[in-house]
Residue frames as qw, qx, qy, qz and C-alpha x, y, z in Angstrom:
[[0.710, 0.665, -0.194, -0.129, -57.25, -8.86, -37.71],
 [0.884, -0.239, 0.244, 0.317, -54.37, -11.27, -38.25],
 [0.225, 0.891, -0.348, -0.185, -51.00, -10.35, -39.69],
 [0.971, 0.161, -0.023, 0.175, -48.20, -12.24, -41.39],
 [0.411, 0.733, -0.298, 0.453, -45.29, -10.04, -40.40],
 [0.688, -0.703, 0.159, -0.088, -44.44, -11.30, -36.92],
 [0.091, 0.692, -0.714, 0.042, -40.90, -12.28, -35.96],
 [0.970, -0.016, -0.156, -0.185, -40.62, -16.01, -36.52],
 [0.738, -0.516, 0.388, 0.196, -37.98, -18.30, -34.98],
 [0.730, 0.021, 0.449, 0.515, -34.79, -18.18, -37.02],
 [0.379, 0.856, 0.262, 0.235, -35.67, -15.00, -38.94],
 [0.141, -0.974, 0.176, -0.032, -33.20, -12.92, -36.94],
 [0.710, -0.439, 0.456, 0.308, -30.25, -15.31, -37.17],
 [0.707, 0.250, 0.455, 0.481, -27.64, -15.48, -39.93],
 [0.340, 0.842, 0.204, 0.365, -26.61, -12.85, -42.44],
 [0.497, -0.195, -0.185, 0.825, -24.61, -9.74, -41.61],
 [0.017, -0.893, -0.438, -0.100, -26.21, -6.41, -40.72],
 [0.450, -0.034, -0.029, 0.892, -24.34, -3.12, -41.31],
 [0.028, 0.903, 0.430, -0.004, -25.80, 0.30, -40.53],
 [0.415, 0.252, 0.002, 0.875, -24.56, 3.80, -41.29],
 [0.243, -0.846, -0.443, 0.172, -25.31, 6.80, -39.11],
 [0.413, -0.102, 0.005, 0.905, -24.41, 10.47, -38.87],
 [0.147, 0.644, 0.270, -0.701, -25.73, 13.97, -39.15],
 [0.604, 0.745, 0.281, -0.018, -27.10, 15.37, -42.40],
 [0.360, 0.902, -0.232, 0.049, -24.32, 16.24, -44.87],
 [0.566, -0.640, 0.514, 0.076, -21.68, 13.97, -43.28],
 [0.293, 0.527, -0.725, -0.332, -21.02, 11.94, -46.46],
 [0.605, -0.067, 0.740, -0.285, -22.94, 8.87, -45.36],
 [0.796, 0.502, 0.192, -0.277, -24.53, 8.28, -48.78],
 [0.415, 0.738, -0.526, -0.081, -21.11, 8.43, -50.46],
 [0.175, -0.443, 0.861, -0.177, -19.65, 5.81, -48.12],
 [0.729, 0.162, 0.576, -0.331, -22.66, 3.53, -48.53],
 [0.732, 0.638, -0.080, -0.226, -22.32, 3.69, -52.32],
 [0.235, 0.682, -0.692, 0.030, -18.58, 2.95, -52.14],
 [0.418, -0.252, 0.833, -0.259, -19.12, -0.03, -49.84],
 [0.796, 0.348, 0.374, -0.325, -21.87, -1.46, -52.02],
 [0.597, 0.709, -0.341, -0.156, -19.58, -1.18, -55.04],
 [0.006, 0.562, -0.816, 0.133, -16.77, -2.99, -53.23],
 [0.599, -0.040, 0.729, -0.329, -19.06, -5.76, -52.02],
 [0.798, 0.507, 0.158, -0.286, -20.51, -6.29, -55.49],
 [0.423, 0.720, -0.545, -0.071, -17.02, -6.35, -57.02],
 [0.154, -0.393, 0.880, -0.216, -16.19, -9.13, -54.56],
 [0.363, -0.087, -0.869, -0.323, -19.16, -11.16, -55.74],
 [0.037, 0.297, 0.757, -0.580, -21.44, -10.29, -52.85],
 [0.126, -0.516, -0.587, -0.611, -25.09, -9.32, -53.27],
 [0.100, -0.188, -0.563, 0.799, -25.78, -6.80, -50.50],
 [0.078, -0.716, -0.647, -0.251, -29.29, -5.53, -49.83],
 [0.141, 0.119, -0.180, 0.966, -29.60, -1.76, -49.28],
 [0.214, -0.728, -0.648, -0.063, -32.43, -0.40, -47.13],
 [0.152, 0.331, -0.143, 0.920, -33.15, 3.11, -45.92],
 [0.264, -0.622, -0.676, 0.295, -34.94, 4.73, -43.01],
 [0.614, 0.242, 0.602, -0.449, -37.53, 5.93, -43.00],
 [0.588, 0.498, -0.359, -0.527, -38.72, 4.00, -46.05],
 [0.051, -0.348, 0.931, 0.093, -37.81, 0.76, -47.73],
 [0.164, 0.355, 0.920, -0.001, -41.38, -0.55, -47.98],
 [0.047, -0.574, -0.503, -0.645, -44.58, 0.94, -49.43],
 [0.463, -0.792, -0.393, 0.058, -45.73, 1.76, -45.90],
 [0.586, -0.473, -0.025, 0.657, -42.34, 3.23, -45.01],
 [0.318, 0.200, 0.341, 0.862, -42.13, 5.38, -48.12],
 [0.206, -0.755, -0.453, -0.427, -45.51, 6.95, -47.28],
 [0.577, -0.733, -0.209, 0.291, -44.22, 7.69, -43.78],
 [0.566, -0.134, 0.157, 0.798, -41.02, 9.15, -45.25],
 [0.124, 0.508, 0.390, 0.758, -42.98, 11.58, -47.41],
 [0.406, -0.814, -0.374, -0.182, -45.12, 12.65, -44.47],
 [0.657, -0.584, -0.090, 0.469, -42.08, 13.21, -42.24],
 [0.518, -0.174, 0.250, 0.799, -39.96, 15.04, -44.78],
 [0.108, 0.068, 0.423, 0.897, -42.08, 16.85, -47.33],
 [0.134, -0.584, -0.738, -0.311, -45.87, 16.59, -46.98],
 [0.117, -0.485, 0.075, -0.864, -47.61, 19.80, -45.88],
 [0.739, -0.503, -0.314, -0.320, -49.70, 17.71, -43.49],
 [0.789, -0.157, -0.395, 0.443, -46.55, 17.12, -41.46],
 [0.133, 0.539, -0.186, 0.811, -46.11, 20.79, -40.54],
 [0.446, -0.527, 0.261, -0.675, -46.34, 21.32, -36.80],
 [0.852, -0.110, -0.510, -0.047, -45.86, 17.63, -36.01],
 [0.531, -0.751, 0.312, -0.236, -45.10, 17.08, -32.33],
 [0.069, 0.591, -0.803, 0.039, -41.96, 15.20, -31.33],
 [0.546, -0.084, 0.781, -0.290, -43.89, 12.22, -29.95],
 [0.784, 0.504, 0.220, -0.289, -45.78, 11.72, -33.22],
 [0.417, 0.742, -0.514, -0.107, -42.49, 11.97, -35.12],
 [0.247, -0.427, 0.855, -0.162, -40.97, 9.28, -32.90],
 [0.671, 0.150, 0.669, -0.284, -43.88, 6.91, -33.48],
 [0.705, 0.656, -0.039, -0.268, -43.90, 7.45, -37.25],
 [0.225, 0.659, -0.717, -0.029, -40.20, 6.59, -37.50],
 [0.396, -0.212, 0.858, -0.248, -40.90, 3.51, -35.37],
 [0.763, 0.378, 0.375, -0.366, -43.82, 2.47, -37.59],
 [0.594, 0.694, -0.364, -0.181, -41.65, 2.65, -40.69],
 [0.024, 0.545, -0.829, 0.124, -38.91, 0.65, -38.94],
 [0.617, -0.038, 0.703, -0.350, -41.28, -2.03, -37.67],
 [0.806, 0.507, 0.134, -0.274, -42.52, -2.68, -41.21],
 [0.440, 0.730, -0.522, -0.042, -39.03, -2.63, -42.72],
 [0.248, -0.463, 0.825, -0.208, -37.58, -5.01, -40.12],
 [0.645, 0.075, 0.705, -0.286, -40.31, -7.62, -40.45],
 [0.746, 0.599, 0.170, -0.236, -40.97, -7.35, -44.17],
 [0.599, 0.743, -0.284, 0.093, -37.42, -6.91, -45.48],
 [0.014, 0.735, -0.632, 0.246, -34.49, -6.97, -43.03],
 [0.605, -0.322, 0.680, -0.261, -35.14, -10.08, -40.96],
 [0.911, 0.319, 0.239, -0.109, -36.14, -12.27, -43.93],
 [0.558, 0.746, -0.342, 0.119, -32.98, -11.18, -45.78],
 [0.168, -0.636, 0.700, -0.279, -30.77, -11.93, -42.77],
 [0.801, -0.087, 0.526, -0.273, -32.51, -15.27, -42.39],
 [0.864, 0.501, 0.053, 0.005, -31.48, -16.04, -45.97],
 [0.783, -0.265, 0.164, 0.538, -27.84, -15.28, -45.10],
 [0.434, 0.736, 0.184, 0.486, -27.59, -11.94, -46.92],
 [0.373, -0.152, -0.203, 0.892, -25.54, -8.84, -46.14],
 [0.012, -0.860, -0.488, -0.151, -27.95, -6.00, -45.28],
 [0.355, 0.026, -0.101, 0.929, -26.71, -2.39, -45.42],
 [0.102, -0.809, -0.577, 0.048, -29.00, 0.14, -43.73],
 [0.184, 0.419, 0.003, 0.889, -28.93, 3.88, -44.35],
 [0.329, -0.371, 0.349, -0.795, -29.90, 4.68, -40.74],
 [0.541, -0.286, -0.790, -0.051, -31.51, 2.44, -38.14],
 [0.494, -0.734, -0.465, -0.002, -32.61, 2.76, -34.52],
 [0.530, -0.286, -0.171, 0.780, -29.59, 4.85, -33.44],
 [0.067, 0.351, 0.271, 0.894, -30.99, 7.74, -35.48],
 [0.466, -0.666, -0.439, -0.382, -34.14, 7.66, -33.37],
 [0.674, -0.481, -0.342, 0.445, -32.14, 7.52, -30.13],
 [0.421, -0.148, 0.014, 0.895, -30.21, 10.62, -31.18],
 [0.027, -0.314, -0.359, -0.879, -32.65, 12.71, -33.24],
 [0.499, -0.587, -0.411, -0.488, -35.84, 12.15, -31.27],
 [0.729, -0.493, -0.397, 0.259, -34.34, 11.24, -27.91],
 [0.524, -0.291, -0.105, 0.793, -31.43, 13.67, -27.57],
 [0.135, 0.118, 0.245, 0.953, -32.21, 16.48, -30.01],
 [0.384, -0.490, -0.446, -0.643, -36.02, 16.44, -29.53],
 [0.104, -0.322, 0.619, -0.709, -35.55, 15.78, -25.81],
 [0.830, -0.240, -0.274, -0.422, -38.00, 12.88, -25.51],
 [0.599, -0.584, 0.512, -0.195, -37.11, 10.89, -22.35],
 [0.207, 0.490, -0.825, -0.188, -34.51, 8.25, -23.16],
 [0.341, 0.002, 0.905, -0.256, -36.47, 5.45, -21.50],
 [0.625, 0.523, 0.341, -0.468, -39.49, 6.11, -23.69],
 [0.470, 0.673, -0.454, -0.348, -37.35, 6.16, -26.84],
 [0.027, -0.366, 0.930, -0.003, -35.58, 2.93, -25.85],
 [0.511, 0.201, 0.756, -0.356, -38.91, 1.18, -25.25],
 [0.638, 0.640, 0.080, -0.421, -40.29, 2.25, -28.64],
 [0.282, 0.647, -0.670, -0.229, -37.02, 1.25, -30.34],
 [0.249, -0.192, 0.943, -0.113, -37.09, -2.22, -28.78],
 [0.601, 0.393, 0.583, -0.381, -40.68, -2.77, -29.84],
 [0.573, 0.725, -0.092, -0.370, -40.14, -1.57, -33.43],
 [0.270, 0.673, -0.673, -0.147, -36.71, -3.06, -34.16],
 [0.971, -0.053, -0.178, -0.153, -37.21, -6.48, -32.58],
 [0.859, -0.460, 0.146, 0.171, -34.35, -8.74, -31.51],
 [0.801, 0.171, 0.186, 0.543, -31.64, -7.94, -34.05],
 [0.107, -0.898, 0.121, 0.410, -29.31, -4.96, -33.76],
 [0.607, 0.728, -0.318, 0.010, -26.79, -4.22, -36.53],
 [0.918, -0.117, -0.104, 0.365, -23.62, -6.30, -36.27],
 [0.487, -0.195, 0.006, 0.851, -21.61, -3.12, -36.88],
 [0.129, 0.925, 0.356, -0.020, -22.59, 0.53, -37.10],
 [0.524, 0.114, 0.075, 0.840, -20.44, 3.22, -38.73],
 [0.074, -0.909, -0.328, 0.245, -21.00, 6.74, -37.42],
 [0.521, 0.429, 0.127, 0.727, -19.57, 9.47, -39.65],
 [0.352, -0.759, -0.316, 0.447, -18.65, 12.35, -37.35],
 [0.390, 0.404, 0.198, 0.804, -18.31, 15.91, -38.65],
 [0.048, -0.252, -0.300, 0.919, -18.61, 19.44, -37.29],
 [0.307, 0.623, 0.704, -0.150, -22.33, 20.26, -37.78],
 [0.170, 0.811, -0.017, -0.559, -21.68, 23.69, -39.29],
 [0.021, -0.441, 0.729, 0.523, -19.42, 22.19, -41.97],
 [0.243, 0.213, 0.940, 0.104, -21.85, 19.35, -42.62],
 [0.296, 0.725, 0.532, -0.322, -24.83, 21.67, -43.08],
 [0.140, 0.742, -0.286, -0.591, -22.89, 23.97, -45.40],
 [0.111, -0.217, 0.885, 0.396, -21.89, 20.96, -47.48],
 [0.278, 0.432, 0.854, -0.086, -25.50, 19.77, -47.56],
 [0.268, 0.798, 0.295, -0.451, -26.96, 23.10, -48.63],
 [0.079, 0.650, -0.488, -0.577, -24.34, 23.70, -51.30],
 [0.103, -0.112, 0.937, 0.314, -25.02, 20.25, -52.73],
 [0.398, 0.496, 0.690, -0.345, -28.79, 20.59, -52.82],
 [0.290, 0.236, 0.618, 0.691, -29.87, 20.91, -56.42],
 [0.221, 0.058, -0.021, -0.973, -32.00, 23.81, -57.67],
 [0.642, -0.104, -0.336, -0.682, -35.69, 23.13, -57.18],
 [0.443, -0.048, -0.875, 0.189, -35.04, 20.29, -54.73],
 [0.523, -0.681, -0.336, -0.388, -37.83, 20.13, -52.15],
 [0.142, -0.614, 0.536, -0.562, -36.97, 21.24, -48.65],
 [0.674, -0.166, -0.713, 0.097, -36.51, 18.46, -46.11],
 [0.468, -0.801, -0.040, -0.371, -37.83, 19.37, -42.65],
 [0.869, -0.423, -0.011, 0.258, -35.18, 17.26, -40.91],
 [0.663, 0.227, 0.053, 0.711, -32.40, 19.00, -42.84],
 [0.063, 0.679, 0.117, 0.722, -33.75, 22.46, -42.01],
 [0.623, -0.703, -0.308, 0.154, -33.38, 22.30, -38.23],
 [0.010, -0.964, 0.199, -0.176, -31.24, 24.94, -36.53],
 [0.401, 0.575, -0.640, 0.316, -27.60, 24.74, -35.41],
 [0.401, -0.420, 0.625, -0.521, -28.45, 23.83, -31.80],
 [0.928, 0.069, 0.133, -0.340, -30.42, 20.80, -33.00],
 [0.852, 0.418, -0.297, 0.109, -27.45, 19.42, -34.94],
 [0.058, 0.597, -0.654, 0.461, -25.01, 20.15, -32.15],
 [0.681, -0.249, 0.499, -0.475, -27.24, 17.95, -29.98],
 [0.942, 0.284, -0.070, -0.164, -27.35, 15.28, -32.70],
 [0.549, 0.569, -0.550, 0.271, -23.56, 15.16, -32.86],
 [0.235, -0.485, 0.656, -0.528, -23.24, 14.99, -29.07],
 [0.858, -0.062, 0.275, -0.429, -25.78, 12.16, -29.03],
 [0.886, 0.381, -0.264, 0.006, -23.84, 10.10, -31.55],
 [0.283, 0.587, -0.635, 0.416, -20.57, 10.63, -29.67],
 [0.522, -0.358, 0.556, -0.539, -22.23, 9.43, -26.47],
 [0.948, 0.128, 0.078, -0.282, -23.63, 6.35, -28.21],
 [0.714, 0.518, -0.444, 0.156, -20.23, 5.49, -29.72],
 [0.004, 0.541, -0.678, 0.497, -18.56, 5.74, -26.32],
 [0.670, -0.209, 0.470, -0.535, -21.24, 3.55, -24.72],
 [0.919, 0.179, 0.324, -0.134, -21.18, 0.76, -27.34],
 [0.046, 0.725, -0.590, -0.353, -17.63, 0.47, -28.75],
 [0.470, -0.078, 0.871, 0.118, -18.15, -3.23, -29.52],
 [0.491, 0.579, 0.648, 0.061, -20.77, -2.32, -32.15],
 [0.249, 0.954, 0.162, -0.049, -20.27, 1.33, -33.10],
 [0.673, -0.030, 0.168, 0.720, -17.23, 2.56, -35.03],
 [0.035, 0.923, 0.137, -0.357, -16.72, 6.32, -35.02],
 [0.669, 0.256, 0.328, 0.616, -15.12, 7.71, -38.20],
 [0.128, -0.580, 0.014, 0.804, -13.74, 11.17, -38.90],
 [0.543, 0.650, 0.526, 0.073, -15.92, 12.33, -41.79],
 [0.088, 0.933, -0.148, -0.315, -13.58, 15.24, -42.53],
 [0.475, -0.360, 0.686, 0.417, -11.05, 12.86, -44.12],
 [0.338, 0.323, -0.592, -0.656, -10.93, 12.18, -47.88],
 [0.847, 0.022, 0.060, -0.527, -13.68, 9.77, -48.88],
 [0.798, 0.296, -0.525, -0.012, -11.28, 7.05, -50.05],
 [0.165, 0.354, -0.746, 0.539, -9.49, 7.06, -46.69],
 [0.582, -0.132, 0.419, -0.684, -12.80, 6.69, -44.85],
 [0.887, 0.193, -0.216, -0.360, -13.80, 3.84, -47.19],
 [0.570, 0.363, -0.701, 0.227, -10.51, 2.07, -46.47],
 [0.182, -0.281, 0.675, -0.658, -11.16, 2.37, -42.71],
 [0.778, 0.013, 0.161, -0.607, -14.60, 0.86, -43.15],
 [0.855, 0.281, -0.416, -0.133, -13.25, -2.09, -45.13],
 [0.296, 0.397, -0.752, 0.435, -10.50, -2.62, -42.58],
 [0.462, -0.190, 0.542, -0.676, -13.07, -2.80, -39.77],
 [0.877, 0.144, -0.015, -0.458, -15.19, -5.25, -41.77],
 [0.691, 0.394, -0.603, 0.063, -12.21, -7.44, -42.66],
 [0.050, 0.376, -0.749, 0.543, -11.25, -7.63, -38.99],
 [0.729, -0.157, 0.251, -0.616, -14.63, -9.14, -38.12],
 [0.076, -0.260, 0.955, 0.122, -13.51, -12.38, -39.81],
 [0.665, 0.287, 0.463, -0.511, -17.11, -13.00, -40.84],
 [0.541, 0.089, 0.763, 0.341, -17.50, -15.56, -43.63],
 [0.406, 0.784, 0.470, 0.030, -19.82, -13.30, -45.64],
 [0.039, 0.973, -0.134, -0.186, -17.13, -10.60, -45.75],
 [0.692, -0.287, 0.500, 0.435, -14.27, -12.76, -46.98],
 [0.576, 0.322, 0.508, 0.554, -12.53, -11.50, -50.08],
 [0.122, 0.964, 0.227, 0.062, -13.36, -7.79, -49.81],
 [0.635, -0.051, 0.041, 0.769, -10.52, -5.43, -50.66],
 [0.011, -0.835, -0.153, 0.528, -10.06, -1.66, -50.45]]
């Protein structure tokens, strides 16, 4: 069967690709919302995507991974491949075409989450995870990645206190303390290994101070699509 979602020449060039990473409860969603507001106020039209999800295929995968009873007892390798399947669809259907059109794309998680959650915390060999990531994500990494770093115990307490009554449990949020200690260690290792792309931010600061740091980093890129943004 043929498909129309391959990576075509020129699809991966242009645009500006920003991703946000961090453990559950780190304030990532707040910072994404603040950045989107600033970009829109500056006359930009950013495209927000999320992982897993962002396409009809991806949203089905998201439900299976997070909430569906059929996902109970899922092995780590199956989890890795489902995240990759969602990413492969999102990259080819949404992200690369948008970048090819010269848009700013803001991703709520990307391949670094898989490296850390499935590779480090689930202890799948790093070479296997890297191979799957390369195949799913294709040729374009984010131009800049913001990792919001916070003590896992504080982050999980914040998350649980903010969960509304009757909200469905999320299997990824309900992992134990050791899992999230490993997640944090994985992100710190990634940030140290790729300082040219990954910016580590102290998520314990006030949200407006973190937002100002993010805008300062973006302004320093001198990218034409980011001209005119102000904190």
